[in-house]
C-alpha positions as protocol buffer text, in pm:
chain_id: "A"
residue {
  index: 1
  type: MET
  ca { x: 1749 y: -159 z: 2444 }
}
residue {
  index: 2
  type: ASN
  ca { x: 1380 y: -252 z: 2457 }
}
residue {
  index: 3
  type: ARG
  ca { x: 1249 y: -385 z: 2784 }
}
residue {
  index: 4
  type: THR
  ca { x: 1047 y: -679 z: 2860 }
}
residue {
  index: 5
  type: SER
  ca { x: 653 y: -639 z: 2795 }
}
residue {
  index: 6
  type: SER
  ca { x: 583 y: -632 z: 3159 }
}
residue {
  index: 7
  type: ASN
  ca { x: 784 y: -303 z: 3208 }
}
residue {
  index: 8
  type: ALA
  ca { x: 782 y: -147 z: 2849 }
}
residue {
  index: 9
  type: LYS
  ca { x: 593 y: 162 z: 2770 }
}
residue {
  index: 10
  type: PRO
  ca { x: 532 y: 290 z: 2398 }
}
residue {
  index: 11
  type: ASN
  ca { x: 701 y: 621 z: 2351 }
}
residue {
  index: 12
  type: ILE
  ca { x: 630 y: 691 z: 1984 }
}
residue {
  index: 13
  type: PHE
  ca { x: 285 y: 825 z: 1880 }
}
residue {
  index: 14
  type: PRO
  ca { x: 137 y: 897 z: 1542 }
}
residue {
  index: 15
  type: VAL
  ca { x: -31 y: 1256 z: 1551 }
}
residue {
  index: 16
  type: LEU
  ca { x: -295 y: 1323 z: 1290 }
}
residue {
  index: 17
  type: ARG
  ca { x: -484 y: 1656 z: 1225 }
}
residue {
  index: 18
  type: TYR
  ca { x: -855 y: 1621 z: 1081 }
}
residue {
  index: 19
  type: GLU
  ca { x: -1048 y: 1889 z: 933 }
}
residue {
  index: 20
  type: ASN
  ca { x: -1357 y: 1735 z: 1157 }
}
residue {
  index: 21
  type: ALA
  ca { x: -1143 y: 1601 z: 1453 }
}
residue {
  index: 22
  type: PRO
  ca { x: -1465 y: 1556 z: 1664 }
}
residue {
  index: 23
  type: HIS
  ca { x: -1623 y: 1344 z: 1399 }
}
residue {
  index: 24
  type: ALA
  ca { x: -1287 y: 1161 z: 1347 }
}
residue {
  index: 25
  type: VAL
  ca { x: -1258 y: 1061 z: 1723 }
}
residue {
  index: 26
  type: GLU
  ca { x: -1606 y: 921 z: 1740 }
}
residue {
  index: 27
  type: TRP
  ca { x: -1539 y: 741 z: 1417 }
}
residue {
  index: 28
  type: LEU
  ca { x: -1232 y: 584 z: 1518 }
}
residue {
  index: 29
  type: VAL
  ca { x: -1388 y: 475 z: 1855 }
}
residue {
  index: 30
  type: ARG
  ca { x: -1682 y: 310 z: 1656 }
}
residue {
  index: 31
  type: ALA
  ca { x: -1487 y: 168 z: 1338 }
}
residue {
  index: 32
  type: PHE
  ca { x: -1161 y: 50 z: 1503 }
}
residue {
  index: 33
  type: GLY
  ca { x: -1254 y: 13 z: 1883 }
}
residue {
  index: 34
  type: PHE
  ca { x: -1012 y: 282 z: 2010 }
}
residue {
  index: 35
  type: GLU
  ca { x: -1066 y: 391 z: 2346 }
}
residue {
  index: 36
  type: LYS
  ca { x: -1123 y: 738 z: 2397 }
}
residue {
  index: 37
  type: GLY
  ca { x: -897 y: 922 z: 2665 }
}
residue {
  index: 38
  type: ALA
  ca { x: -817 y: 1291 z: 2727 }
}
residue {
  index: 39
  type: VAL
  ca { x: -992 y: 1538 z: 2496 }
}
residue {
  index: 40
  type: TYR
  ca { x: -918 y: 1909 z: 2510 }
}
residue {
  index: 41
  type: THR
  ca { x: -1151 y: 2109 z: 2321 }
}
residue {
  index: 42
  type: GLY
  ca { x: -1119 y: 2457 z: 2151 }
}
residue {
  index: 43
  type: PRO
  ca { x: -1346 y: 2726 z: 2016 }
}
residue {
  index: 44
  type: ALA
  ca { x: -1604 y: 2647 z: 1726 }
}
residue {
  index: 45
  type: ASP
  ca { x: -1616 y: 2288 z: 1784 }
}
residue {
  index: 46
  type: THR
  ca { x: -1243 y: 2223 z: 1750 }
}
residue {
  index: 47
  type: ILE
  ca { x: -1006 y: 1963 z: 1922 }
}
residue {
  index: 48
  type: VAL
  ca { x: -686 y: 2118 z: 2045 }
}
residue {
  index: 49
  type: HIS
  ca { x: -558 y: 1764 z: 2147 }
}
residue {
  index: 50
  type: ALA
  ca { x: -717 y: 1417 z: 2201 }
}
residue {
  index: 51
  type: GLU
  ca { x: -567 y: 1088 z: 2282 }
}
residue {
  index: 52
  type: LEU
  ca { x: -704 y: 751 z: 2153 }
}
residue {
  index: 53
  type: HIS
  ca { x: -596 y: 415 z: 2318 }
}
residue {
  index: 54
  type: TRP
  ca { x: -527 y: 82 z: 2165 }
}
residue {
  index: 55
  type: GLY
  ca { x: -388 y: -141 z: 2451 }
}
residue {
  index: 56
  type: PRO
  ca { x: -67 y: 32 z: 2558 }
}
residue {
  index: 57
  type: GLY
  ca { x: -57 y: 247 z: 2243 }
}
residue {
  index: 58
  type: VAL
  ca { x: -184 y: 595 z: 2176 }
}
residue {
  index: 59
  type: ILE
  ca { x: -260 y: 831 z: 1897 }
}
residue {
  index: 60
  type: GLY
  ca { x: -301 y: 1200 z: 1903 }
}
residue {
  index: 61
  type: ILE
  ca { x: -567 y: 1381 z: 1713 }
}
residue {
  index: 62
  type: SER
  ca { x: -635 y: 1738 z: 1672 }
}
residue {
  index: 63
  type: SER
  ca { x: -828 y: 1993 z: 1438 }
}
residue {
  index: 64
  type: ALA
  ca { x: -648 y: 2114 z: 1138 }
}
residue {
  index: 65
  type: THR
  ca { x: -585 y: 2492 z: 1157 }
}
residue {
  index: 66
  type: ASP
  ca { x: -465 y: 2759 z: 920 }
}
residue {
  index: 67
  type: ALA
  ca { x: -114 y: 2729 z: 843 }
}
residue {
  index: 68
  type: THR
  ca { x: 110 y: 2999 z: 1036 }
}
residue {
  index: 69
  type: ALA
  ca { x: 492 y: 3037 z: 980 }
}
residue {
  index: 70
  type: ALA
  ca { x: 543 y: 3046 z: 1366 }
}
residue {
  index: 71
  type: ASN
  ca { x: 385 y: 2684 z: 1394 }
}
residue {
  index: 72
  type: PRO
  ca { x: 519 y: 2428 z: 1136 }
}
residue {
  index: 73
  type: TRP
  ca { x: 267 y: 2159 z: 1252 }
}
residue {
  index: 74
  type: SER
  ca { x: -21 y: 2386 z: 1136 }
}
residue {
  index: 75
  type: SER
  ca { x: 84 y: 2305 z: 787 }
}
residue {
  index: 76
  type: LEU
  ca { x: 72 y: 1935 z: 796 }
}
residue {
  index: 77
  type: ARG
  ca { x: -154 y: 1656 z: 844 }
}
residue {
  index: 78
  type: GLN
  ca { x: 31 y: 1359 z: 998 }
}
residue {
  index: 79
  type: GLY
  ca { x: 347 y: 1378 z: 1210 }
}
residue {
  index: 80
  type: ILE
  ca { x: 532 y: 1190 z: 1497 }
}
residue {
  index: 81
  type: TYR
  ca { x: 557 y: 1271 z: 1851 }
}
residue {
  index: 82
  type: VAL
  ca { x: 829 y: 1097 z: 2061 }
}
residue {
  index: 83
  type: ARG
  ca { x: 854 y: 1101 z: 2437 }
}
residue {
  index: 84
  type: ILE
  ca { x: 1214 y: 1115 z: 2574 }
}
residue {
  index: 85
  type: GLU
  ca { x: 1350 y: 1214 z: 2905 }
}
residue {
  index: 86
  type: ASP
  ca { x: 1658 y: 1401 z: 2815 }
}
residue {
  index: 87
  type: VAL
  ca { x: 1508 y: 1662 z: 2564 }
}
residue {
  index: 88
  type: ASP
  ca { x: 1809 y: 1891 z: 2590 }
}
residue {
  index: 89
  type: GLY
  ca { x: 2063 y: 1608 z: 2526 }
}
residue {
  index: 90
  type: HIS
  ca { x: 1853 y: 1493 z: 2220 }
}
residue {
  index: 91
  type: HIS
  ca { x: 1826 y: 1824 z: 2080 }
}
residue {
  index: 92
  type: ASP
  ca { x: 2210 y: 1877 z: 2088 }
}
residue {
  index: 93
  type: ARG
  ca { x: 2255 y: 1556 z: 1919 }
}
residue {
  index: 94
  type: ALA
  ca { x: 2000 y: 1640 z: 1647 }
}
residue {
  index: 95
  type: LYS
  ca { x: 2150 y: 1993 z: 1580 }
}
residue {
  index: 96
  type: ALA
  ca { x: 2504 y: 1824 z: 1553 }
}
residue {
  index: 97
  type: ALA
  ca { x: 2375 y: 1593 z: 1298 }
}
residue {
  index: 98
  type: ASN
  ca { x: 2226 y: 1897 z: 1090 }
}
residue {
  index: 99
  type: ALA
  ca { x: 1865 y: 1833 z: 1168 }
}
residue {
  index: 100
  type: GLU
  ca { x: 1653 y: 2127 z: 1089 }
}
residue {
  index: 101
  type: VAL
  ca { x: 1534 y: 2254 z: 1430 }
}
residue {
  index: 102
  type: VAL
  ca { x: 1207 y: 2440 z: 1321 }
}
residue {
  index: 103
  type: MET
  ca { x: 1073 y: 2485 z: 1697 }
}
residue {
  index: 104
  type: PRO
  ca { x: 1329 y: 2559 z: 1935 }
}
residue {
  index: 105
  type: LEU
  ca { x: 1359 y: 2412 z: 2287 }
}
residue {
  index: 106
  type: ARG
  ca { x: 1087 y: 2542 z: 2516 }
}
residue {
  index: 107
  type: ASP
  ca { x: 886 y: 2471 z: 2823 }
}
residue {
  index: 108
  type: THR
  ca { x: 522 y: 2449 z: 2734 }
}
residue {
  index: 109
  type: GLU
  ca { x: 204 y: 2560 z: 2933 }
}
residue {
  index: 110
  type: TYR
  ca { x: 99 y: 2185 z: 2969 }
}
residue {
  index: 111
  type: GLY
  ca { x: 436 y: 2085 z: 3148 }
}
residue {
  index: 112
  type: SER
  ca { x: 630 y: 1949 z: 2879 }
}
residue {
  index: 113
  type: ARG
  ca { x: 977 y: 2035 z: 2752 }
}
residue {
  index: 114
  type: GLU
  ca { x: 1018 y: 1989 z: 2384 }
}
residue {
  index: 115
  type: TYR
  ca { x: 1130 y: 2082 z: 2046 }
}
residue {
  index: 116
  type: SER
  ca { x: 1053 y: 2001 z: 1681 }
}
residue {
  index: 117
  type: ALA
  ca { x: 1279 y: 1932 z: 1392 }
}
residue {
  index: 118
  type: ARG
  ca { x: 1275 y: 1799 z: 1039 }
}
residue {
  index: 119
  type: ASP
  ca { x: 1451 y: 1499 z: 914 }
}
residue {
  index: 120
  type: LEU
  ca { x: 1645 y: 1478 z: 589 }
}
residue {
  index: 121
  type: GLU
  ca { x: 1346 y: 1413 z: 377 }
}
residue {
  index: 122
  type: GLY
  ca { x: 1121 y: 1685 z: 539 }
}
residue {
  index: 123
  type: TYR
  ca { x: 917 y: 1474 z: 802 }
}
residue {
  index: 124
  type: LEU
  ca { x: 829 y: 1667 z: 1101 }
}
residue {
  index: 125
  type: TRP
  ca { x: 903 y: 1521 z: 1437 }
}
residue {
  index: 126
  type: GLY
  ca { x: 830 y: 1636 z: 1791 }
}
residue {
  index: 127
  type: PHE
  ca { x: 1039 y: 1538 z: 2088 }
}
residue {
  index: 128
  type: GLY
  ca { x: 937 y: 1618 z: 2446 }
}
residue {
  index: 129
  type: THR
  ca { x: 847 y: 1482 z: 2800 }
}
residue {
  index: 130
  type: TYR
  ca { x: 466 y: 1481 z: 2733 }
}
residue {
  index: 131
  type: GLU
  ca { x: 360 y: 1119 z: 2830 }
}
residue {
  index: 132
  type: MET
  ca { x: 52 y: 1075 z: 2594 }
}
residue {
  index: 133
  type: SER
  ca { x: -98 y: 853 z: 2863 }
}
residue {
  index: 134
  type: ALA
  ca { x: 67 y: 550 z: 2733 }
}
residue {
  index: 135
  type: ARG
  ca { x: 25 y: 216 z: 2931 }
}
residue {
  index: 136
  type: LEU
  ca { x: 250 y: -56 z: 3006 }
}
residue {
  index: 137
  type: GLY
  ca { x: 302 y: -323 z: 2742 }
}
residue {
  index: 138
  type: GLU
  ca { x: 469 y: -363 z: 2386 }
}
residue {
  index: 139
  type: ALA
  ca { x: 383 y: -124 z: 2123 }
}
residue {
  index: 140
  type: THR
  ca { x: 63 y: -184 z: 1939 }
}
residue {
  index: 141
  type: ILE
  ca { x: 58 y: 129 z: 1716 }
}
residue {
  index: 142
  type: VAL
  ca { x: 328 y: 209 z: 1482 }
}
residue {
  index: 143
  type: PRO
  ca { x: 391 y: 485 z: 1266 }
}
residue {
  index: 144
  type: GLU
  ca { x: 527 y: 395 z: 899 }
}
residue {
  index: 145
  type: LEU
  ca { x: 717 y: 647 z: 696 }
}
residue {
  index: 146
  type: ARG
  ca { x: 793 y: 623 z: 330 }
}
residue {
  index: 147
  type: TYR
  ca { x: 1124 y: 753 z: 209 }
}
residue {
  index: 148
  type: ARG
  ca { x: 1276 y: 797 z: -144 }
}
residue {
  index: 149
  type: ASP
  ca { x: 1616 y: 685 z: 2 }
}
residue {
  index: 150
  type: LEU
  ca { x: 1538 y: 443 z: 270 }
}
residue {
  index: 151
  type: SER
  ca { x: 1900 y: 327 z: 340 }
}
residue {
  index: 152
  type: ALA
  ca { x: 2012 y: 701 z: 387 }
}
residue {
  index: 153
  type: ALA
  ca { x: 1697 y: 759 z: 614 }
}
residue {
  index: 154
  type: ALA
  ca { x: 1767 y: 470 z: 837 }
}
residue {
  index: 155
  type: ALA
  ca { x: 2136 y: 554 z: 874 }
}
residue {
  index: 156
  type: TRP
  ca { x: 2027 y: 949 z: 940 }
}
residue {
  index: 157
  type: LEU
  ca { x: 1778 y: 865 z: 1194 }
}
residue {
  index: 158
  type: THR
  ca { x: 2033 y: 646 z: 1386 }
}
residue {
  index: 159
  type: LYS
  ca { x: 2274 y: 924 z: 1376 }
}
residue {
  index: 160
  type: ALA
  ca { x: 2059 y: 1230 z: 1429 }
}
residue {
  index: 161
  type: PHE
  ca { x: 1761 y: 1089 z: 1648 }
}
residue {
  index: 162
  type: GLY
  ca { x: 1918 y: 802 z: 1845 }
}
residue {
  index: 163
  type: PHE
  ca { x: 1720 y: 532 z: 1666 }
}
residue {
  index: 164
  type: GLN
  ca { x: 1852 y: 173 z: 1676 }
}
residue {
  index: 165
  type: PRO
  ca { x: 1790 y: -43 z: 1373 }
}
residue {
  index: 166
  type: THR
  ca { x: 1640 y: -375 z: 1476 }
}
residue {
  index: 167
  type: PHE
  ca { x: 1521 y: -549 z: 1158 }
}
residue {
  index: 168
  type: GLN
  ca { x: 1570 y: -497 z: 768 }
}
residue {
  index: 169
  type: VAL
  ca { x: 1428 y: -673 z: 479 }
}
residue {
  index: 170
  type: PRO
  ca { x: 1698 y: -644 z: 179 }
}
residue {
  index: 171
  type: GLY
  ca { x: 1542 y: -582 z: -164 }
}
residue {
  index: 172
  type: PRO
  ca { x: 1710 y: -613 z: -512 }
}
residue {
  index: 173
  type: GLY
  ca { x: 2083 y: -487 z: -521 }
}
residue {
  index: 174
  type: GLU
  ca { x: 2162 y: -260 z: -204 }
}
residue {
  index: 175
  type: THR
  ca { x: 1810 y: -149 z: -158 }
}
residue {
  index: 176
  type: ILE
  ca { x: 1579 y: -216 z: 134 }
}
residue {
  index: 177
  type: ILE
  ca { x: 1224 y: -285 z: 119 }
}
residue {
  index: 178
  type: HIS
  ca { x: 1130 y: -278 z: 477 }
}
residue {
  index: 179
  type: ALA
  ca { x: 1310 y: -147 z: 803 }
}
residue {
  index: 180
  type: GLU
  ca { x: 1206 y: -126 z: 1165 }
}
residue {
  index: 181
  type: LEU
  ca { x: 1393 y: 105 z: 1414 }
}
residue {
  index: 182
  type: SER
  ca { x: 1358 y: 143 z: 1780 }
}
residue {
  index: 183
  type: LEU
  ca { x: 1404 y: 429 z: 2040 }
}
residue {
  index: 184
  type: ASP
  ca { x: 1349 y: 317 z: 2401 }
}
residue {
  index: 185
  type: ASP
  ca { x: 1019 y: 113 z: 2390 }
}
residue {
  index: 186
  type: GLY
  ca { x: 880 y: 265 z: 2070 }
}
residue {
  index: 187
  type: VAL
  ca { x: 918 y: 131 z: 1721 }
}
residue {
  index: 188
  type: ILE
  ca { x: 876 y: 299 z: 1365 }
}
residue {
  index: 189
  type: TYR
  ca { x: 844 y: 120 z: 1012 }
}
residue {
  index: 190
  type: LEU
  ca { x: 1025 y: 271 z: 698 }
}
residue {
  index: 191
  type: SER
  ca { x: 939 y: 166 z: 368 }
}
residue {
  index: 192
  type: PRO
  ca { x: 1034 y: 287 z: -5 }
}
residue {
  index: 193
  type: TYR
  ca { x: 834 y: 588 z: -171 }
}
residue {
  index: 194
  type: GLN
  ca { x: 795 y: 590 z: -526 }
}
residue {
  index: 195
  type: GLU
  ca { x: 638 y: 871 z: -745 }
}
residue {
  index: 196
  type: GLY
  ca { x: 317 y: 749 z: -908 }
}
residue {
  index: 197
  type: GLY
  ca { x: 316 y: 413 z: -708 }
}
residue {
  index: 198
  type: GLU
  ca { x: 50 y: 284 z: -509 }
}
residue {
  index: 199
  type: TRP
  ca { x: -85 y: 510 z: -264 }
}
residue {
  index: 200
  type: SER
  ca { x: 144 y: 785 z: -391 }
}
residue {
  index: 201
  type: ASP
  ca { x: -70 y: 1046 z: -233 }
}
residue {
  index: 202
  type: LEU
  ca { x: 51 y: 916 z: 107 }
}
residue {
  index: 203
  type: THR
  ca { x: 417 y: 944 z: 261 }
}
residue {
  index: 204
  type: GLN
  ca { x: 331 y: 809 z: 592 }
}
residue {
  index: 205
  type: PHE
  ca { x: 36 y: 595 z: 749 }
}
residue {
  index: 206
  type: VAL
  ca { x: -48 y: 408 z: 1073 }
}
residue {
  index: 207
  type: SER
  ca { x: -8 y: 30 z: 1146 }
}
residue {
  index: 208
  type: VAL
  ca { x: -221 y: -115 z: 1415 }
}
residue {
  index: 209
  type: TYR
  ca { x: -194 y: -469 z: 1578 }
}
residue {
  index: 210
  type: VAL
  ca { x: -519 y: -668 z: 1575 }
}
residue {
  index: 211
  type: GLU
  ca { x: -584 y: -1007 z: 1691 }
}
residue {
  index: 212
  type: ASN
  ca { x: -841 y: -1093 z: 1421 }
}
residue {
  index: 213
  type: PRO
  ca { x: -835 y: -883 z: 1103 }
}
residue {
  index: 214
  type: ASP
  ca { x: -1122 y: -1047 z: 952 }
}
residue {
  index: 215
  type: GLU
  ca { x: -1361 y: -937 z: 1229 }
}
residue {
  index: 216
  type: HIS
  ca { x: -1191 y: -603 z: 1266 }
}
residue {
  index: 217
  type: CYS
  ca { x: -1248 y: -549 z: 892 }
}
residue {
  index: 218
  type: THR
  ca { x: -1607 y: -634 z: 913 }
}
residue {
  index: 219
  type: ARG
  ca { x: -1656 y: -385 z: 1195 }
}
residue {
  index: 220
  type: ALA
  ca { x: -1472 y: -99 z: 1000 }
}
residue {
  index: 221
  type: LYS
  ca { x: -1690 y: -172 z: 702 }
}
residue {
  index: 222
  type: VAL
  ca { x: -2003 y: -120 z: 895 }
}
residue {
  index: 223
  type: ALA
  ca { x: -1868 y: 212 z: 1006 }
}
residue {
  index: 224
  type: GLY
  ca { x: -1785 y: 312 z: 639 }
}
residue {
  index: 225
  type: ALA
  ca { x: -1436 y: 262 z: 633 }
}
residue {
  index: 226
  type: ILE
  ca { x: -1308 y: 243 z: 243 }
}
residue {
  index: 227
  type: VAL
  ca { x: -1134 y: -94 z: 214 }
}
residue {
  index: 228
  type: VAL
  ca { x: -844 y: -76 z: -18 }
}
residue {
  index: 229
  type: VAL
  ca { x: -703 y: -441 z: 62 }
}
residue {
  index: 230
  type: GLU
  ca { x: -938 y: -717 z: 191 }
}
residue {
  index: 231
  type: PRO
  ca { x: -812 y: -932 z: 447 }
}
residue {
  index: 232
  type: GLN
  ca { x: -528 y: -1159 z: 334 }
}
residue {
  index: 233
  type: ASP
  ca { x: -213 y: -1358 z: 447 }
}
residue {
  index: 234
  type: THR
  ca { x: 137 y: -1220 z: 390 }
}
residue {
  index: 235
  type: PRO
  ca { x: 434 y: -1435 z: 268 }
}
residue {
  index: 236
  type: PHE
  ca { x: 578 y: -1363 z: 606 }
}
residue {
  index: 237
  type: GLY
  ca { x: 296 y: -1526 z: 815 }
}
residue {
  index: 238
  type: ALA
  ca { x: 97 y: -1230 z: 927 }
}
residue {
  index: 239
  type: ARG
  ca { x: -269 y: -1152 z: 820 }
}
residue {
  index: 240
  type: PHE
  ca { x: -373 y: -801 z: 749 }
}
residue {
  index: 241
  type: TYR
  ca { x: -630 y: -562 z: 578 }
}
residue {
  index: 242
  type: ALA
  ca { x: -605 y: -199 z: 486 }
}
residue {
  index: 243
  type: VAL
  ca { x: -848 y: 86 z: 480 }
}
residue {
  index: 244
  type: ARG
  ca { x: -890 y: 462 z: 444 }
}
residue {
  index: 245
  type: ASP
  ca { x: -1097 y: 658 z: 691 }
}
residue {
  index: 246
  type: PRO
  ca { x: -1345 y: 936 z: 608 }
}
residue {
  index: 247
  type: GLU
  ca { x: -1059 y: 1166 z: 567 }
}
residue {
  index: 248
  type: ARG
  ca { x: -844 y: 938 z: 357 }
}
residue {
  index: 249
  type: PHE
  ca { x: -571 y: 859 z: 605 }
}
residue {
  index: 250
  type: LEU
  ca { x: -435 y: 508 z: 551 }
}
residue {
  index: 251
  type: TRP
  ca { x: -460 y: 237 z: 814 }
}
residue {
  index: 252
  type: TRP
  ca { x: -277 y: -84 z: 800 }
}
residue {
  index: 253
  type: LEU
  ca { x: -456 y: -351 z: 1046 }
}
residue {
  index: 254
  type: SER
  ca { x: -246 y: -670 z: 1086 }
}
residue {
  index: 255
  type: THR
  ca { x: -138 y: -952 z: 1320 }
}
residue {
  index: 256
  type: TYR
  ca { x: 228 y: -857 z: 1256 }
}
residue {
  index: 257
  type: LYS
  ca { x: 421 y: -734 z: 1570 }
}
residue {
  index: 258
  type: PRO
  ca { x: 739 y: -531 z: 1534 }
}
residue {
  index: 259
  type: ARG
  ca { x: 1048 y: -763 z: 1524 }
}
residue {
  index: 260
  type: SER
  ca { x: 1215 y: -564 z: 1826 }
}
residue {
  index: 261
  type: THR
  ca { x: 915 y: -680 z: 2051 }
}
residue {
  index: 262
  type: ALA
  ca { x: 858 y: -1026 z: 1897 }
}
residue {
  index: 263
  type: ARG
  ca { x: 970 y: -1300 z: 2146 }
}
residue {
  index: 264
  type: GLY
  ca { x: 1304 y: -1448 z: 2043 }
}
residue {
  index: 265
  type: ALA
  ca { x: 1352 y: -1220 z: 1735 }
}
residue {
  index: 266
  type: GLN
  ca { x: 1686 y: -1115 z: 1628 }
}
residue {
  index: 267
  type: PRO
  ca { x: 1800 y: -806 z: 1445 }
}
residue {
  index: 268
  type: HIS
  ca { x: 1859 y: -852 z: 1074 }
}
residue {
  index: 269
  type: ILE
  ca { x: 2099 y: -568 z: 954 }
}
């Protein structure tokens, strides 16, 4: 159950791995107005972990590294980290639902207890007690994942990872064209993936709440963002624009708020 905005704290964080992470951090601050938080540097001008704030929300940034079999995170560019209190119980639930645990339960050197697992379409998730410096307030940053079978994905994420469906937009027949799921005070969006469709090179991206997309877009353009959708209104009352950053991650900047946190919103299942 989501709490009120006065005591809610986001617990779902997109994590992005950049070829040039130091440049990405500075660019995201300059282009989007993120606030730089903790930055832990590594050798050869790399970033082991950095946190960028947008209101209560946080994104994690690190440098891309050579892929190794021992670390599945080294072979991807984008994933999701979820802060939870009962990591052991969550791990056992996921295993019982046949989630592929790719990094077993462990206590880390930075004080977190965590594990990593893949969902039914191969997305990588990290679950642990690490706080990511989130602040009190409603979610302002929401990861969006694109699934080939969105209905099956929503059901699996509910069974295996404990997400709760909060809102769905039905499509033709029995299909779903948009779904929102929550876990504690965090939210994720799900949308359909189609081979050869728009942005077919992307299976996930980041949605960010902004109050004035037009002004925000102008700022992003000045910083060199690649605008793929100019600011426009949606049929459901929001205004948004979309850009790619210098390493071609997609960002969706919008006045839309998750229905699980919007005042008076009711689930549509």
